[in-house]
mmCIF file as Biopython writes it, N, C-alpha, C and O atoms, coordinates in Angstrom:
data_model
#
loop_
_atom_site.group_PDB
_atom_site.id
_atom_site.type_symbol
_atom_site.label_atom_id
_atom_site.label_alt_id
_atom_site.label_comp_id
_atom_site.label_asym_id
_atom_site.label_entity_id
_atom_site.label_seq_id
_atom_site.pdbx_PDB_ins_code
_atom_site.Cartn_x
_atom_site.Cartn_y
_atom_site.Cartn_z
_atom_site.occupancy
_atom_site.B_iso_or_equiv
_atom_site.auth_seq_id
_atom_site.auth_asym_id
_atom_site.pdbx_PDB_model_num
ATOM 1   N N  . GLY A ? 1  ? 23.495  -3.830  3.662   1.0 0.0 1  A 1 
ATOM 2   C CA . GLY A ? 1  ? 23.106  -2.451  3.446   1.0 0.0 1  A 1 
ATOM 3   C C  . GLY A ? 1  ? 21.602  -2.265  3.370   1.0 0.0 1  A 1 
ATOM 4   O O  . GLY A ? 1  ? 21.076  -1.217  3.745   1.0 0.0 1  A 1 
ATOM 5   N N  . ARG A ? 2  ? 20.914  -3.287  2.882   1.0 0.0 2  A 1 
ATOM 6   C CA . ARG A ? 2  ? 19.456  -3.163  2.736   1.0 0.0 2  A 1 
ATOM 7   C C  . ARG A ? 2  ? 18.747  -3.643  3.990   1.0 0.0 2  A 1 
ATOM 8   O O  . ARG A ? 2  ? 19.246  -4.503  4.715   1.0 0.0 2  A 1 
ATOM 9   N N  . ARG A ? 3  ? 17.574  -3.072  4.232   1.0 0.0 3  A 1 
ATOM 10  C CA . ARG A ? 3  ? 16.779  -3.524  5.372   1.0 0.0 3  A 1 
ATOM 11  C C  . ARG A ? 3  ? 16.060  -4.811  4.985   1.0 0.0 3  A 1 
ATOM 12  O O  . ARG A ? 3  ? 15.804  -5.036  3.802   1.0 0.0 3  A 1 
ATOM 13  N N  . PRO A ? 4  ? 15.734  -5.652  5.949   1.0 0.0 4  A 1 
ATOM 14  C CA . PRO A ? 4  ? 15.020  -6.894  5.604   1.0 0.0 4  A 1 
ATOM 15  C C  . PRO A ? 4  ? 13.610  -6.599  5.078   1.0 0.0 4  A 1 
ATOM 16  O O  . PRO A ? 4  ? 12.973  -5.627  5.484   1.0 0.0 4  A 1 
ATOM 17  N N  . ARG A ? 5  ? 13.146  -7.443  4.185   1.0 0.0 5  A 1 
ATOM 18  C CA . ARG A ? 5  ? 11.824  -7.280  3.585   1.0 0.0 5  A 1 
ATOM 19  C C  . ARG A ? 5  ? 10.745  -7.413  4.651   1.0 0.0 5  A 1 
ATOM 20  O O  . ARG A ? 5  ? 10.819  -8.300  5.502   1.0 0.0 5  A 1 
ATOM 21  N N  . THR A ? 6  ? 9.749   -6.544  4.612   1.0 0.0 6  A 1 
ATOM 22  C CA . THR A ? 6  ? 8.641   -6.597  5.554   1.0 0.0 6  A 1 
ATOM 23  C C  . THR A ? 6  ? 7.632   -7.630  5.079   1.0 0.0 6  A 1 
ATOM 24  O O  . THR A ? 6  ? 7.154   -7.568  3.946   1.0 0.0 6  A 1 
ATOM 25  N N  . ALA A ? 7  ? 7.312   -8.575  5.944   1.0 0.0 7  A 1 
ATOM 26  C CA . ALA A ? 7  ? 6.305   -9.587  5.628   1.0 0.0 7  A 1 
ATOM 27  C C  . ALA A ? 7  ? 4.977   -9.129  6.230   1.0 0.0 7  A 1 
ATOM 28  O O  . ALA A ? 7  ? 4.789   -9.178  7.445   1.0 0.0 7  A 1 
ATOM 29  N N  . PHE A ? 8  ? 4.071   -8.689  5.379   1.0 0.0 8  A 1 
ATOM 30  C CA . PHE A ? 8  ? 2.764   -8.240  5.841   1.0 0.0 8  A 1 
ATOM 31  C C  . PHE A ? 8  ? 1.887   -9.452  6.128   1.0 0.0 8  A 1 
ATOM 32  O O  . PHE A ? 8  ? 1.913   -10.434 5.386   1.0 0.0 8  A 1 
ATOM 33  N N  . THR A ? 9  ? 1.105   -9.380  7.213   1.0 0.0 9  A 1 
ATOM 34  C CA . THR A ? 9  ? 0.150   -10.451 7.491   1.0 0.0 9  A 1 
ATOM 35  C C  . THR A ? 9  ? -1.060  -10.275 6.582   1.0 0.0 9  A 1 
ATOM 36  O O  . THR A ? 9  ? -1.253  -9.209  5.997   1.0 0.0 9  A 1 
ATOM 37  N N  . GLN A ? 10 ? -1.878  -11.329 6.465   1.0 0.0 10 A 1 
ATOM 38  C CA . GLN A ? 10 ? -3.080  -11.262 5.633   1.0 0.0 10 A 1 
ATOM 39  C C  . GLN A ? 10 ? -4.018  -10.172 6.147   1.0 0.0 10 A 1 
ATOM 40  O O  . GLN A ? 10 ? -4.634  -9.456  5.356   1.0 0.0 10 A 1 
ATOM 41  N N  . ASN A ? 11 ? -4.126  -10.047 7.455   1.0 0.0 11 A 1 
ATOM 42  C CA . ASN A ? 11 ? -4.983  -9.023  8.057   1.0 0.0 11 A 1 
ATOM 43  C C  . ASN A ? 11 ? -4.487  -7.622  7.701   1.0 0.0 11 A 1 
ATOM 44  O O  . ASN A ? 11 ? -5.289  -6.753  7.357   1.0 0.0 11 A 1 
ATOM 45  N N  . GLN A ? 12 ? -3.182  -7.396  7.781   1.0 0.0 12 A 1 
ATOM 46  C CA . GLN A ? 12 ? -2.616  -6.087  7.437   1.0 0.0 12 A 1 
ATOM 47  C C  . GLN A ? 12 ? -2.901  -5.746  5.978   1.0 0.0 12 A 1 
ATOM 48  O O  . GLN A ? 12 ? -3.268  -4.614  5.664   1.0 0.0 12 A 1 
ATOM 49  N N  . ILE A ? 13 ? -2.733  -6.722  5.086   1.0 0.0 13 A 1 
ATOM 50  C CA . ILE A ? 13 ? -2.972  -6.493  3.658   1.0 0.0 13 A 1 
ATOM 51  C C  . ILE A ? 13 ? -4.439  -6.160  3.412   1.0 0.0 13 A 1 
ATOM 52  O O  . ILE A ? 13 ? -4.746  -5.270  2.619   1.0 0.0 13 A 1 
ATOM 53  N N  . GLU A ? 14 ? -5.351  -6.868  4.087   1.0 0.0 14 A 1 
ATOM 54  C CA . GLU A ? 14 ? -6.782  -6.600  3.914   1.0 0.0 14 A 1 
ATOM 55  C C  . GLU A ? 14 ? -7.127  -5.177  4.320   1.0 0.0 14 A 1 
ATOM 56  O O  . GLU A ? 14 ? -7.869  -4.489  3.617   1.0 0.0 14 A 1 
ATOM 57  N N  . VAL A ? 15 ? -6.591  -4.733  5.453   1.0 0.0 15 A 1 
ATOM 58  C CA . VAL A ? 15 ? -6.859  -3.368  5.925   1.0 0.0 15 A 1 
ATOM 59  C C  . VAL A ? 15 ? -6.286  -2.352  4.940   1.0 0.0 15 A 1 
ATOM 60  O O  . VAL A ? 15 ? -6.958  -1.382  4.588   1.0 0.0 15 A 1 
ATOM 61  N N  . LEU A ? 16 ? -5.047  -2.568  4.492   1.0 0.0 16 A 1 
ATOM 62  C CA . LEU A ? 16 ? -4.420  -1.645  3.546   1.0 0.0 16 A 1 
ATOM 63  C C  . LEU A ? 16 ? -5.185  -1.593  2.222   1.0 0.0 16 A 1 
ATOM 64  O O  . LEU A ? 16 ? -5.379  -0.515  1.660   1.0 0.0 16 A 1 
ATOM 65  N N  . GLU A ? 17 ? -5.620  -2.751  1.723   1.0 0.0 17 A 1 
ATOM 66  C CA . GLU A ? 17 ? -6.383  -2.800  0.468   1.0 0.0 17 A 1 
ATOM 67  C C  . GLU A ? 17 ? -7.719  -2.069  0.609   1.0 0.0 17 A 1 
ATOM 68  O O  . GLU A ? 17 ? -8.146  -1.372  -0.312  1.0 0.0 17 A 1 
ATOM 69  N N  . ASN A ? 18 ? -8.378  -2.227  1.757   1.0 0.0 18 A 1 
ATOM 70  C CA . ASN A ? 18 ? -9.657  -1.539  1.977   1.0 0.0 18 A 1 
ATOM 71  C C  . ASN A ? 18 ? -9.474  -0.027  1.978   1.0 0.0 18 A 1 
ATOM 72  O O  . ASN A ? 18 ? -10.284 0.699   1.402   1.0 0.0 18 A 1 
ATOM 73  N N  . VAL A ? 19 ? -8.417  0.448   2.621   1.0 0.0 19 A 1 
ATOM 74  C CA . VAL A ? 19 ? -8.134  1.891   2.620   1.0 0.0 19 A 1 
ATOM 75  C C  . VAL A ? 19 ? -7.785  2.346   1.208   1.0 0.0 19 A 1 
ATOM 76  O O  . VAL A ? 19 ? -8.205  3.422   0.780   1.0 0.0 19 A 1 
ATOM 77  N N  . PHE A ? 20 ? -7.020  1.536   0.485   1.0 0.0 20 A 1 
ATOM 78  C CA . PHE A ? 20 ? -6.617  1.880   -0.884  1.0 0.0 20 A 1 
ATOM 79  C C  . PHE A ? 20 ? -7.831  2.010   -1.800  1.0 0.0 20 A 1 
ATOM 80  O O  . PHE A ? 20 ? -7.865  2.890   -2.661  1.0 0.0 20 A 1 
ATOM 81  N N  . ARG A ? 21 ? -8.834  1.133   -1.621  1.0 0.0 21 A 1 
ATOM 82  C CA . ARG A ? 21 ? -10.040 1.204   -2.448  1.0 0.0 21 A 1 
ATOM 83  C C  . ARG A ? 21 ? -10.768 2.531   -2.262  1.0 0.0 21 A 1 
ATOM 84  O O  . ARG A ? 21 ? -11.344 3.069   -3.208  1.0 0.0 21 A 1 
ATOM 85  N N  . VAL A ? 22 ? -10.741 3.055   -1.040  1.0 0.0 22 A 1 
ATOM 86  C CA . VAL A ? 22 ? -11.411 4.329   -0.748  1.0 0.0 22 A 1 
ATOM 87  C C  . VAL A ? 22 ? -10.567 5.502   -1.238  1.0 0.0 22 A 1 
ATOM 88  O O  . VAL A ? 22 ? -11.090 6.442   -1.836  1.0 0.0 22 A 1 
ATOM 89  N N  . ASN A ? 23 ? -9.249  5.444   -0.979  1.0 0.0 23 A 1 
ATOM 90  C CA . ASN A ? 23 ? -8.358  6.555   -1.316  1.0 0.0 23 A 1 
ATOM 91  C C  . ASN A ? 23 ? -6.949  6.012   -1.562  1.0 0.0 23 A 1 
ATOM 92  O O  . ASN A ? 23 ? -6.308  5.501   -0.645  1.0 0.0 23 A 1 
ATOM 93  N N  . CYS A ? 24 ? -6.475  6.125   -2.795  1.0 0.0 24 A 1 
ATOM 94  C CA . CYS A ? 24 ? -5.135  5.610   -3.088  1.0 0.0 24 A 1 
ATOM 95  C C  . CYS A ? 24 ? -4.037  6.615   -2.726  1.0 0.0 24 A 1 
ATOM 96  O O  . CYS A ? 24 ? -2.851  6.298   -2.813  1.0 0.0 24 A 1 
ATOM 97  N N  . TYR A ? 25 ? -4.434  7.827   -2.319  1.0 0.0 25 A 1 
ATOM 98  C CA . TYR A ? 25 ? -3.484  8.829   -1.825  1.0 0.0 25 A 1 
ATOM 99  C C  . TYR A ? 25 ? -3.914  9.323   -0.442  1.0 0.0 25 A 1 
ATOM 100 O O  . TYR A ? 25 ? -4.297  10.483  -0.292  1.0 0.0 25 A 1 
ATOM 101 N N  . PRO A ? 26 ? -3.854  8.445   0.578   1.0 0.0 26 A 1 
ATOM 102 C CA . PRO A ? 26 ? -4.300  8.867   1.914   1.0 0.0 26 A 1 
ATOM 103 C C  . PRO A ? 26 ? -3.362  9.906   2.516   1.0 0.0 26 A 1 
ATOM 104 O O  . PRO A ? 26 ? -2.165  9.922   2.231   1.0 0.0 26 A 1 
ATOM 105 N N  . GLY A ? 27 ? -3.925  10.770  3.353   1.0 0.0 27 A 1 
ATOM 106 C CA . GLY A ? 27 ? -3.138  11.810  4.011   1.0 0.0 27 A 1 
ATOM 107 C C  . GLY A ? 27 ? -2.265  11.235  5.112   1.0 0.0 27 A 1 
ATOM 108 O O  . GLY A ? 27 ? -2.403  10.074  5.498   1.0 0.0 27 A 1 
ATOM 109 N N  . ILE A ? 28 ? -1.368  12.066  5.607   1.0 0.0 28 A 1 
ATOM 110 C CA . ILE A ? 28 ? -0.409  11.630  6.629   1.0 0.0 28 A 1 
ATOM 111 C C  . ILE A ? 28 ? -1.123  11.184  7.897   1.0 0.0 28 A 1 
ATOM 112 O O  . ILE A ? 28 ? -0.665  10.259  8.567   1.0 0.0 28 A 1 
ATOM 113 N N  . ASP A ? 29 ? -2.248  11.830  8.240   1.0 0.0 29 A 1 
ATOM 114 C CA . ASP A ? 29 ? -2.983  11.438  9.445   1.0 0.0 29 A 1 
ATOM 115 C C  . ASP A ? 29 ? -3.530  10.020  9.329   1.0 0.0 29 A 1 
ATOM 116 O O  . ASP A ? 29 ? -3.489  9.263   10.298  1.0 0.0 29 A 1 
ATOM 117 N N  . ILE A ? 30 ? -4.043  9.652   8.156   1.0 0.0 30 A 1 
ATOM 118 C CA . ILE A ? 30 ? -4.545  8.292   7.925   1.0 0.0 30 A 1 
ATOM 119 C C  . ILE A ? 30 ? -3.388  7.296   7.961   1.0 0.0 30 A 1 
ATOM 120 O O  . ILE A ? 30 ? -3.505  6.222   8.550   1.0 0.0 30 A 1 
ATOM 121 N N  . LEU A ? 31 ? -2.263  7.661   7.326   1.0 0.0 31 A 1 
ATOM 122 C CA . LEU A ? 31 ? -1.097  6.774   7.314   1.0 0.0 31 A 1 
ATOM 123 C C  . LEU A ? 31 ? -0.565  6.530   8.726   1.0 0.0 31 A 1 
ATOM 124 O O  . LEU A ? 31 ? -0.224  5.402   9.083   1.0 0.0 31 A 1 
ATOM 125 N N  . GLU A ? 32 ? -0.496  7.595   9.522   1.0 0.0 32 A 1 
ATOM 126 C CA . GLU A ? 32 ? -0.019  7.446   10.904  1.0 0.0 32 A 1 
ATOM 127 C C  . GLU A ? 32 ? -0.964  6.581   11.720  1.0 0.0 32 A 1 
ATOM 128 O O  . GLU A ? 32 ? -0.523  5.774   12.539  1.0 0.0 32 A 1 
ATOM 129 N N  . ASP A ? 33 ? -2.274  6.747   11.496  1.0 0.0 33 A 1 
ATOM 130 C CA . ASP A ? 33 ? -3.269  5.931   12.190  1.0 0.0 33 A 1 
ATOM 131 C C  . ASP A ? 33 ? -3.114  4.455   11.803  1.0 0.0 33 A 1 
ATOM 132 O O  . ASP A ? 33 ? -3.173  3.571   12.658  1.0 0.0 33 A 1 
ATOM 133 N N  . LEU A ? 34 ? -2.917  4.202   10.511  1.0 0.0 34 A 1 
ATOM 134 C CA . LEU A ? 34 ? -2.703  2.827   10.041  1.0 0.0 34 A 1 
ATOM 135 C C  . LEU A ? 34 ? -1.439  2.222   10.653  1.0 0.0 34 A 1 
ATOM 136 O O  . LEU A ? 34 ? -1.436  1.064   11.071  1.0 0.0 34 A 1 
ATOM 137 N N  . ALA A ? 35 ? -0.384  3.003   10.702  1.0 0.0 35 A 1 
ATOM 138 C CA . ALA A ? 35 ? 0.880   2.520   11.264  1.0 0.0 35 A 1 
ATOM 139 C C  . ALA A ? 35 ? 0.686   2.069   12.706  1.0 0.0 35 A 1 
ATOM 140 O O  . ALA A ? 35 ? 1.201   1.031   13.121  1.0 0.0 35 A 1 
ATOM 141 N N  . GLN A ? 36 ? -0.059  2.861   13.459  1.0 0.0 36 A 1 
ATOM 142 C CA . GLN A ? 36 ? -0.296  2.523   14.863  1.0 0.0 36 A 1 
ATOM 143 C C  . GLN A ? 36 ? -1.202  1.301   14.991  1.0 0.0 36 A 1 
ATOM 144 O O  . GLN A ? 36 ? -0.925  0.399   15.783  1.0 0.0 36 A 1 
ATOM 145 N N  . LYS A ? 37 ? -2.291  1.270   14.208  1.0 0.0 37 A 1 
ATOM 146 C CA . LYS A ? 37 ? -3.242  0.153   14.271  1.0 0.0 37 A 1 
ATOM 147 C C  . LYS A ? 37 ? -2.606  -1.170  13.850  1.0 0.0 37 A 1 
ATOM 148 O O  . LYS A ? 37 ? -2.833  -2.205  14.477  1.0 0.0 37 A 1 
ATOM 149 N N  . LEU A ? 38 ? -1.811  -1.126  12.788  1.0 0.0 38 A 1 
ATOM 150 C CA . LEU A ? 38 ? -1.254  -2.354  12.210  1.0 0.0 38 A 1 
ATOM 151 C C  . LEU A ? 38 ? 0.118   -2.713  12.780  1.0 0.0 38 A 1 
ATOM 152 O O  . LEU A ? 38 ? 0.705   -3.732  12.416  1.0 0.0 38 A 1 
ATOM 153 N N  . ASN A ? 39 ? 0.618   -1.868  13.673  1.0 0.0 39 A 1 
ATOM 154 C CA . ASN A ? 39 ? 1.934   -2.107  14.282  1.0 0.0 39 A 1 
ATOM 155 C C  . ASN A ? 39 ? 3.036   -2.208  13.226  1.0 0.0 39 A 1 
ATOM 156 O O  . ASN A ? 39 ? 3.863   -3.119  13.251  1.0 0.0 39 A 1 
ATOM 157 N N  . LEU A ? 40 ? 3.024   -1.245  12.294  1.0 0.0 40 A 1 
ATOM 158 C CA . LEU A ? 40 ? 4.030   -1.162  11.232  1.0 0.0 40 A 1 
ATOM 159 C C  . LEU A ? 40 ? 4.659   0.222   11.263  1.0 0.0 40 A 1 
ATOM 160 O O  . LEU A ? 40 ? 4.088   1.164   11.812  1.0 0.0 40 A 1 
ATOM 161 N N  . GLU A ? 41 ? 5.840   0.334   10.668  1.0 0.0 41 A 1 
ATOM 162 C CA . GLU A ? 41 ? 6.495   1.641   10.567  1.0 0.0 41 A 1 
ATOM 163 C C  . GLU A ? 41 ? 5.793   2.474   9.494   1.0 0.0 41 A 1 
ATOM 164 O O  . GLU A ? 41 ? 5.313   1.946   8.492   1.0 0.0 41 A 1 
ATOM 165 N N  . LEU A ? 42 ? 5.746   3.783   9.727   1.0 0.0 42 A 1 
ATOM 166 C CA . LEU A ? 42 ? 5.083   4.699   8.793   1.0 0.0 42 A 1 
ATOM 167 C C  . LEU A ? 42 ? 5.679   4.598   7.391   1.0 0.0 42 A 1 
ATOM 168 O O  . LEU A ? 42 ? 4.945   4.574   6.403   1.0 0.0 42 A 1 
ATOM 169 N N  . ASP A ? 43 ? 6.999   4.540   7.305   1.0 0.0 43 A 1 
ATOM 170 C CA . ASP A ? 43 ? 7.631   4.496   5.977   1.0 0.0 43 A 1 
ATOM 171 C C  . ASP A ? 43 ? 7.290   3.210   5.229   1.0 0.0 43 A 1 
ATOM 172 O O  . ASP A ? 43 ? 7.229   3.217   3.999   1.0 0.0 43 A 1 
ATOM 173 N N  . ARG A ? 44 ? 7.064   2.095   5.953   1.0 0.0 44 A 1 
ATOM 174 C CA . ARG A ? 44 ? 6.666   0.836   5.294   1.0 0.0 44 A 1 
ATOM 175 C C  . ARG A ? 44 ? 5.283   0.986   4.673   1.0 0.0 44 A 1 
ATOM 176 O O  . ARG A ? 44 ? 5.028   0.468   3.586   1.0 0.0 44 A 1 
ATOM 177 N N  . ILE A ? 45 ? 4.386   1.698   5.365   1.0 0.0 45 A 1 
ATOM 178 C CA . ILE A ? 45 ? 3.032   1.902   4.847   1.0 0.0 45 A 1 
ATOM 179 C C  . ILE A ? 45 ? 3.066   2.846   3.654   1.0 0.0 45 A 1 
ATOM 180 O O  . ILE A ? 45 ? 2.360   2.633   2.669   1.0 0.0 45 A 1 
ATOM 181 N N  . GLN A ? 46 ? 3.889   3.892   3.740   1.0 0.0 46 A 1 
ATOM 182 C CA . GLN A ? 46 ? 4.023   4.815   2.606   1.0 0.0 46 A 1 
ATOM 183 C C  . GLN A ? 46 ? 4.535   4.077   1.369   1.0 0.0 46 A 1 
ATOM 184 O O  . GLN A ? 46 ? 4.034   4.289   0.266   1.0 0.0 46 A 1 
ATOM 185 N N  . ILE A ? 47 ? 5.527   3.216   1.553   1.0 0.0 47 A 1 
ATOM 186 C CA . ILE A ? 47 ? 6.079   2.443   0.441   1.0 0.0 47 A 1 
ATOM 187 C C  . ILE A ? 47 ? 5.038   1.466   -0.097  1.0 0.0 47 A 1 
ATOM 188 O O  . ILE A ? 47 ? 4.952   1.254   -1.307  1.0 0.0 47 A 1 
ATOM 189 N N  . TRP A ? 48 ? 4.234   0.862   0.812   1.0 0.0 48 A 1 
ATOM 190 C CA . TRP A ? 48 ? 3.182   -0.066  0.363   1.0 0.0 48 A 1 
ATOM 191 C C  . TRP A ? 48 ? 2.221   0.652   -0.580  1.0 0.0 48 A 1 
ATOM 192 O O  . TRP A ? 48 ? 1.890   0.127   -1.643  1.0 0.0 48 A 1 
ATOM 193 N N  . PHE A ? 49 ? 1.766   1.857   -0.198  1.0 0.0 49 A 1 
ATOM 194 C CA . PHE A ? 49 ? 0.846   2.617   -1.046  1.0 0.0 49 A 1 
ATOM 195 C C  . PHE A ? 49 ? 1.508   3.011   -2.364  1.0 0.0 49 A 1 
ATOM 196 O O  . PHE A ? 49 ? 0.874   2.969   -3.418  1.0 0.0 49 A 1 
ATOM 197 N N  . GLN A ? 50 ? 2.762   3.388   -2.305  1.0 0.0 50 A 1 
ATOM 198 C CA . GLN A ? 50 ? 3.497   3.756   -3.522  1.0 0.0 50 A 1 
ATOM 199 C C  . GLN A ? 50 ? 3.570   2.559   -4.470  1.0 0.0 50 A 1 
ATOM 200 O O  . GLN A ? 50 ? 3.331   2.700   -5.669  1.0 0.0 50 A 1 
ATOM 201 N N  . ASN A ? 51 ? 3.900   1.383   -3.933  1.0 0.0 51 A 1 
ATOM 202 C CA . ASN A ? 51 ? 3.988   0.168   -4.748  1.0 0.0 51 A 1 
ATOM 203 C C  . ASN A ? 51 ? 2.625   -0.259  -5.272  1.0 0.0 51 A 1 
ATOM 204 O O  . ASN A ? 51 ? 2.511   -0.742  -6.399  1.0 0.0 51 A 1 
ATOM 205 N N  . ARG A ? 52 ? 1.588   -0.080  -4.454  1.0 0.0 52 A 1 
ATOM 206 C CA . ARG A ? 52 ? 0.236   -0.477  -4.856  1.0 0.0 52 A 1 
ATOM 207 C C  . ARG A ? 52 ? -0.277  0.416   -5.985  1.0 0.0 52 A 1 
ATOM 208 O O  . ARG A ? 52 ? -0.954  -0.057  -6.897  1.0 0.0 52 A 1 
ATOM 209 N N  . ARG A ? 53 ? 0.051   1.716   -5.919  1.0 0.0 53 A 1 
ATOM 210 C CA . ARG A ? 53 ? -0.334  2.627   -7.015  1.0 0.0 53 A 1 
ATOM 211 C C  . ARG A ? 53 ? 0.402   2.243   -8.300  1.0 0.0 53 A 1 
ATOM 212 O O  . ARG A ? 53 ? -0.177  2.299   -9.384  1.0 0.0 53 A 1 
ATOM 213 N N  . ALA A ? 54 ? 1.662   1.858   -8.184  1.0 0.0 54 A 1 
ATOM 214 C CA . ALA A ? 54 ? 2.431   1.431   -9.360  1.0 0.0 54 A 1 
ATOM 215 C C  . ALA A ? 54 ? 1.835   0.161   -9.952  1.0 0.0 54 A 1 
ATOM 216 O O  . ALA A ? 54 ? 1.773   0.013   -11.172 1.0 0.0 54 A 1 
ATOM 217 N N  . LYS A ? 55 ? 1.396   -0.756  -9.091  1.0 0.0 55 A 1 
ATOM 218 C CA . LYS A ? 55 ? 0.778   -1.999  -9.547  1.0 0.0 55 A 1 
ATOM 219 C C  . LYS A ? 55 ? -0.524  -1.703  -10.295 1.0 0.0 55 A 1 
ATOM 220 O O  . LYS A ? 55 ? -0.798  -2.310  -11.330 1.0 0.0 55 A 1 
ATOM 221 N N  . LEU A ? 56 ? -1.325  -0.769  -9.772  1.0 0.0 56 A 1 
ATOM 222 C CA . LEU A ? 56 ? -2.580  -0.384  -10.421 1.0 0.0 56 A 1 
ATOM 223 C C  . LEU A ? 56 ? -2.305  0.228   -11.794 1.0 0.0 56 A 1 
ATOM 224 O O  . LEU A ? 56 ? -2.969  -0.105  -12.776 1.0 0.0 56 A 1 
ATOM 225 N N  . LYS A ? 57 ? -1.325  1.122   -11.851 1.0 0.0 57 A 1 
ATOM 226 C CA . LYS A ? 57 ? -0.949  1.777   -13.108 1.0 0.0 57 A 1 
ATOM 227 C C  . LYS A ? 57 ? -0.467  0.742   -14.131 1.0 0.0 57 A 1 
ATOM 228 O O  . LYS A ? 57 ? -0.817  0.809   -15.309 1.0 0.0 57 A 1 
ATOM 229 N N  . ARG A ? 58 ? 0.335   -0.209  -13.662 1.0 0.0 58 A 1 
ATOM 230 C CA . ARG A ? 58 ? 0.855   -1.266  -14.530 1.0 0.0 58 A 1 
ATOM 231 C C  . ARG A ? 58 ? -0.281  -2.138  -15.071 1.0 0.0 58 A 1 
ATOM 232 O O  . ARG A ? 58 ? -0.283  -2.493  -16.250 1.0 0.0 58 A 1 
ATOM 233 N N  . SER A ? 59 ? -1.241  -2.482  -14.216 1.0 0.0 59 A 1 
ATOM 234 C CA . SER A ? 59 ? -2.354  -3.324  -14.665 1.0 0.0 59 A 1 
ATOM 235 C C  . SER A ? 59 ? -3.230  -2.589  -15.671 1.0 0.0 59 A 1 
ATOM 236 O O  . SER A ? 59 ? -3.741  -3.200  -16.610 1.0 0.0 59 A 1 
ATOM 237 N N  . HIS A ? 60 ? -3.412  -1.268  -15.483 1.0 0.0 60 A 1 
ATOM 238 C CA . HIS A ? 60 ? -4.169  -0.474  -16.451 1.0 0.0 60 A 1 
ATOM 239 C C  . HIS A ? 60 ? -3.459  -0.455  -17.806 1.0 0.0 60 A 1 
ATOM 240 O O  . HIS A ? 60 ? -4.089  -0.579  -18.856 1.0 0.0 60 A 1 
ATOM 241 N N  . ARG A ? 61 ? -2.141  -0.298  -17.756 1.0 0.0 61 A 1 
ATOM 242 C CA . ARG A ? 61 ? -1.355  -0.275  -18.989 1.0 0.0 61 A 1 
ATOM 243 C C  . ARG A ? 61 ? -1.448  -1.613  -19.720 1.0 0.0 61 A 1 
ATOM 244 O O  . ARG A ? 61 ? -1.586  -1.649  -20.942 1.0 0.0 61 A 1 
ATOM 245 N N  . GLU A ? 62 ? -1.373  -2.719  -18.964 1.0 0.0 62 A 1 
ATOM 246 C CA . GLU A ? 62 ? -1.445  -4.043  -19.579 1.0 0.0 62 A 1 
ATOM 247 C C  . GLU A ? 62 ? -2.817  -4.296  -20.176 1.0 0.0 62 A 1 
ATOM 248 O O  . GLU A ? 62 ? -2.931  -4.891  -21.248 1.0 0.0 62 A 1 
ATOM 249 N N  . SER A ? 63 ? -3.864  -3.846  -19.488 1.0 0.0 63 A 1 
ATOM 250 C CA . SER A ? 63 ? -5.227  -4.054  -20.024 1.0 0.0 63 A 1 
ATOM 251 C C  . SER A ? 63 ? -5.428  -3.214  -21.283 1.0 0.0 63 A 1 
ATOM 252 O O  . SER A ? 63 ? -6.120  -3.655  -22.201 1.0 0.0 63 A 1 
ATOM 253 N N  . GLN A ? 64 ? -4.849  -2.026  -21.351 1.0 0.0 64 A 1 
ATOM 254 C CA . GLN A ? 64 ? -4.932  -1.191  -22.549 1.0 0.0 64 A 1 
ATOM 255 C C  . GLN A ? 64 ? -4.189  -1.848  -23.701 1.0 0.0 64 A 1 
ATOM 256 O O  . GLN A ? 64 ? -4.631  -1.794  -24.849 1.0 0.0 64 A 1 
ATOM 257 N N  . PHE A ? 65 ? -3.061  -2.469  -23.388 1.0 0.0 65 A 1 
ATOM 258 C CA . PHE A ? 65 ? -2.260  -3.121  -24.407 1.0 0.0 65 A 1 
ATOM 259 C C  . PHE A ? 65 ? -3.011  -4.311  -25.001 1.0 0.0 65 A 1 
ATOM 260 O O  . PHE A ? 65 ? -2.904  -4.572  -26.199 1.0 0.0 65 A 1 
ATOM 261 N N  . LEU A ? 66 ? -3.767  -5.032  -24.176 1.0 0.0 66 A 1 
ATOM 262 C CA . LEU A ? 66 ? -4.496  -6.197  -24.651 1.0 0.0 66 A 1 
ATOM 263 C C  . LEU A ? 66 ? -5.709  -5.837  -25.494 1.0 0.0 66 A 1 
ATOM 264 O O  . LEU A ? 66 ? -6.177  -6.658  -26.282 1.0 0.0 66 A 1 
ATOM 265 N N  . MET A ? 67 ? -6.221  -4.632  -25.343 1.0 0.0 67 A 1 
ATOM 266 C CA . MET A ? 67 ? -7.424  -4.218  -26.098 1.0 0.0 67 A 1 
ATOM 267 C C  . MET A ? 67 ? -7.128  -4.080  -27.583 1.0 0.0 67 A 1 
ATOM 268 O O  . MET A ? 67 ? -8.020  -3.742  -28.362 1.0 0.0 67 A 1 
#
């Protein structure tokens, strides 16, 4: 029932991380451009950004907890 996990290459992750550093909520035009450049499906990129924002939020929460 589930789709197979997408294995991102190191190059794809670097590009996605660089875009994330500039804007963690990129518009649909940027996402579509990334999908074409990186040869990935648009929904995979949308999910990557969603997961990356959750990871950032989680790390902020953990750092606050340690203070």
